[in-house]
N, C-alpha and C positions, 0 to 999 in steps of 0.2 A: 651263272656267272661266266662259264666258258665262252659265251658269245662275245664277251669283252676282249677276247684274244683272237680275233679274226685275222686271216692272212693280211699282211700289210701293216700290222700293229706291232711288229717285232721290235721296233725301236721306240724310244721315248720313256718307257717305264724302266727306271733303273733297278727295280727290285724283281722284275719278271725275268726269269732265266730263259735263254734261247731254247732250252730243253722243252719248254711248253710246246713250241711250234714244231720241234723235231719229233715229239711223241704225243701229238694231240689226242690220239685215241685213248691213251692211258690217262692223260689229263682229264678228258671228258668222262671217262669211266670212274675216276676218283671223285669227280664232282657229282656224278649221278649217285654214287654210294653215299656221299655226305647228305644229299637231298633225301634219299630214301630213309636213311637212319634218322634224320631230323623229323621227317614226317611220321615215322614210327613213334618217336618220343612224344611228339605233339598229340598223336592220336591216343596215346596211353600215358598220360603224364604220371610220373612216379609220385607216390603219396608219402614216401619216407626219405630221409636223408641218404640212406644207402642207395636207393633207387635213383635219386637225383645224381648222386656221385657217379654211379655206373653209367648213366646216360651222358653225363658231361665227359667222362673218360672216353666213351665211344666217339662222341662228336669231336672232342679234342684230338683224339688219335687220328681221325680222318684229316683234320686240318693240319696237324703236325707232320703227318706222313707226306702230304702233298707239298707243304712248305719246305721240307727237307730236300725234295727233288727239284722243285720248280720255282723256288724263290732264292734270290741272291741276298745273302745277309749283309746288312750295312753295319758298320761299326759305330 
């Protein structure tokens, strides 16, 4: 998904922070970590509720951390 934030797309999306384009390397690294973690979960699907919960916490933490830095919150 980082490819959706190419140079020249800094305007128009009211929720995308300008920080994305200011720190694209970090943004892409966070996206890559999310992708790797998701692939790991899919390759070894948890069989119990605790495993599912842990997997969701990992993926949710990736999303939340990026959203904290790179998303403008709307009221």
